[in-house]
N, C-alpha and C positions, 0 to 999 in steps of 0.2 A: 218467530223465525229471526226477530233483529239480532236476537243476542249472538246468533248463530254468523250473521252476516259482521258485524262485530269482531266476534273471534275470529272468527277466516280473516279479515281486517289486517289484525295482529298479526298474525303469523303472517300475513303476506307483507308489512311489513319490516317484523325482524327478519323474514328471507332475505328480503331486498337488501337491507341494513347488511346482513351475513356477508353476501354476493360481494357490496360495497366493499366492503372491510378486508376482504382476500383480494378484490383486484388492486386495491392500493397496497397492502403488506408487498402484492408479488413487483409490483409496478415501482416501488421504493427502492423491496433489494435487488432489484436488477438494473437502477435507475446508476449510471457513472457517476452523476454530481453527489451521489449519497456514499461512494467506496471513499475507504480511506487515500488520502493523498502520499504519495512517499517523494519525496524529495531527491534531485540531483542538481551537481554545480558541477561545471569543468572547469580547472585550473591548469592552463598548458596540456601537459601528458595527462596528467593525473583526475580521472571521473571519481568524484564523491556521492553517494547515495545516502538517502536518510531513511526510514524507516519508522514509525510510530510505533515506540514499547513502553508500557507501564512502567512502573520502579518493580514491582516485583518480578518480571519477565527476562530475558534475554532471548538471542538470535541464537539458530541454531546452524543454519544454513542458508547463503546466498547461492543464489545462481543466476547467469546473466546469459540471455537467448539472443541472437538474431529475430527480431521479429519478423523478416519476411520471410524466413528460409527456416526457422526454429529451429537453429543448430545450437547446441549447447557451446556457448563460448566459454564460461569459465561457471566450474563450481568450489565452493571452500565453505569449510564445515568448520565448527567449534572456535570462534575468535580468541585469542588471546592476550587483546587489549580491552582494559574496559569499554573505550568507545564502542568499539566492534561488538561488541556484547550489549551494550544500551542503542545498536540499530546502526550508528557512524559507520560507516564504509567507504577503504578507498578502494576499488574492484581494483585486480590484477597484484595487488596488493600481498604477495601468499604470505609473508613472513608472517604475517598479522594473523594466521587460522592455524589449527591440528594442519590440516590438511588442504592441498590447495592445489586445482588441477584445470588449465594449463598452469604452468607456475607464470610464464610472459603473457602479456597483453599482444591479441592480434597485432599487426601492422598496421590495417587498417581497420578502423570502426564501422561497423554497415549505419548504415541510416536510423535504423531506428534500435534500441536494444529494450529489452525486456528485463526486468530483475523483476526476481521474486525471492523474499525473505520466509523465510520457516523457523516461527520459534522453537525452542528448547524447550521442550516438556510438553511441546502442545501440537495439535493438528490442527494449527491454522498459523495464520501469518499475514503478509501485506505482498500488493507488488504493482507496477505498474511500466509502463510501455511509452518510452522515451524519444522523439523524432530530435536526435544530437544535432541538426540544424537551427531548430527550433532554441534547445536548450543553451548555443552558443551564441544565437542573437541577442539571449537577453538581458547577456551583461549583469550577473545577479552581486550582489556585494559579497563581501567578504563572509558576513555573518550570516546567511542566508542562504536555501536551497531553492532552486526553482520547481514550480509547482505547476498544476495546470490550473489553478487558480491562484496564479502569483505567486513571488519570491513570501517565503516564510522560515522564518529559525526552524531550529531544532524544540525549543518549547512548544512552539508553535504545531508541530506536526505531529508531536506528542498528545498534545490537548486533545485530537481529535476521540481519543480511546477514553472509554468509559471504564477506569480502572479502579477497582474495589466497590464497585457498584456507584459511582459517581457520577455526574453528570459530566461532560466533556467541558474543557474549561474554556474553550473558546478557538476553536479549530474552524 
């Protein structure tokens, strides 16, 4: 009889472990602390954003929404500059893209911008919602971008990714 209790206990523990791993995975996947950080900086009228990009990847599309109304403010496709392809974009700099509309920046920006990057030739990307008052108040150094985890360089933003199967280098 006791072998059945032992086998039942082993299966019970395995079942509980599987549930625990499943709960941990779902929680880790939905935890905003584990999502990729996108950076932003505001220099006078210019709004610059930086998405993490692996060396072999290129940005295909950038979209900007008013986070509160969900209104599309700008969409640009196919960056023409190496910086844009590598994830460093000045929003509403239409000449830096093959197509962009509208070409002009809104006279007044909303308080919260939702910025999304879609990678070329892939079905994924990165994005974030930024409170522009918080970003402006941060006074980020010239070589860094504001992120929800503090100022980061472009290299630190890229380092969050596992490029070519390697571990992130220090996100």
